[in-house]
N, C-alpha and C positions, 0 to 999 in steps of 0.2 A: 561400673560393670553393666554390660548390656546383654540381656537375655532375649533373643528373638524367637519367633515361632518355630523356625526350622530346628534350632537347638532343642527346644522343648519337645518337638515332634520326634526327633531322633532318640532322645532319652526315653520317651514313653514307649516307642517301638522296641527298643533294646530291653527295657524292663519287662515288656510283655513276652518277648522271646525267652528271657531268663526265667520268668515264672513258669512258662510252658515247659522248659527243661526240668525245673524242680518238680513240678507236678507229674511230669512223665516218669521221673525217677521214683517218686513216691508210689505212683500207680503200678510201676513195674515191680518194685520191691514188695509192696503189700497188695497183691492182686485181688484180695477179697474186699479191699477198701474201695467201694464203688464211688464214693464222693470224690476221690482223687481223680478218677477218670472224667467225671463231669467238670471238675475244676481245670483239668488239663485241656479238655475240649473248649471250655470257655476262654482260657488264656490263649489257646491256639487261634481261635476265631478272632479275638481281639488283635493279636499280632498280624494275622492275615488281613484284617480290615485296615490296620495301620499301613500295611504295605500297599494296599489298593488305593488308599486315600489320595495320594498325589495325582492319580489318574481320573479323578471324579469328573473333571471338566473336559476330558478328552472327547467324549461323545458330543458335547456341545460344539467343540472346535471342528470335529469331522462332519457334523450335520449342518454346518453353516451353508446358507444358500450360495451357489456358485462354486462350491468345492467339487472338483471332479471325482473325488473318492467318496462322495456323499452316500450315506446309507439310505435305502428306501426309494 
């Protein structure tokens, strides 16, 4: 069995979204439970960071010398 980085990445992002949904439901149901809102925000930021992760090298590619669409 071979577990590559992409499979692990997809699993981590999906788990982050699942945890976000769970904490959102808890925060919605128990509105006075402030810690649930913080955990929801943390899981949402983790999931959004996971979505942005594949694009981290995009700026290096776009800023390459000789690129006609170069920034700056």
